[in-house]
N, C-alpha and C positions, 0 to 999 in steps of 0.2 A: 872127918875134919871139914869144917865149913870153908868154902872158898872166900878169899878176900873180896872186898867190894871192887877193887881194881881188876881182879881176875874176871869177875862177873861182867863188869862194864866192858872190858877189853873183848871178851867173847861176844857179847851182844853187838858191839859197835865195830868189831873188826879192826881194833887197834892194839898196840902194845900196852901192857899194864903201866909201864913207866910213863906213858903219854897221858895218863889220867891224873888230873889235879882237882883240888876242891873247886876251882873256877871253871872246870870243863862243863859245857852246857850245849844246848842245841845251836847256840850262836857260834860256838868255837869248834864244833865237831859236825861235819857235814852228814855223817851217817846217823846222827841223832835226829831221825825223822819220826813221823807219827807211827809208822809201822814198827820201827825199832823201839819206840817208847813203850808200846804194848808188850813187845818181847822182853824189855827190861823189867817191867812189872812182874811178868811171869817168872823170869830168872831170879828176881829178888825173893819172891814168895817161895819158890822151890829151894833156892840156895840157903835161905834162913828159916824156912819152915814157919812162915808168917802169912797172914792174910791182910793185904792192904785194903783200906777203904777208898772209895772213889774220891772223897774229899782230900785224902792224903795225897793221892796221885796228882791232883790239881796243884798242890803246893810245890812240886818238884820243878825247880828252875835250873838247878845245877847240882854238881856232886856234893857240895856242902849241904844242900837241902836234903839229899838222900841220907847222908850221915846223921843229920839231926833226926830225920824221920825214923831211921833204924834204931837210934838210941831210945826213942819213945816206945819201941817194941821190944826193948831189952836186948837188942843185938849190940854186943860190945865189940869195938874196933880192936883188931889185932895189931 
């Protein structure tokens, strides 16, 4: 079973899944720094068995953007 996006984000950023909202971003979460952004890309690729493009990564500004991006890769939200 694939982990939820909230579970992945919580693990990468060291927060509780319930603290993740669509508006969560580097501006609202201090642990969303450049190092953890790289870890996030790896966690998304591994968790959903996808390969993100560099231009896709540049589009990620918040959790809502991640959801939109995952949808383009055929990842359906649970």
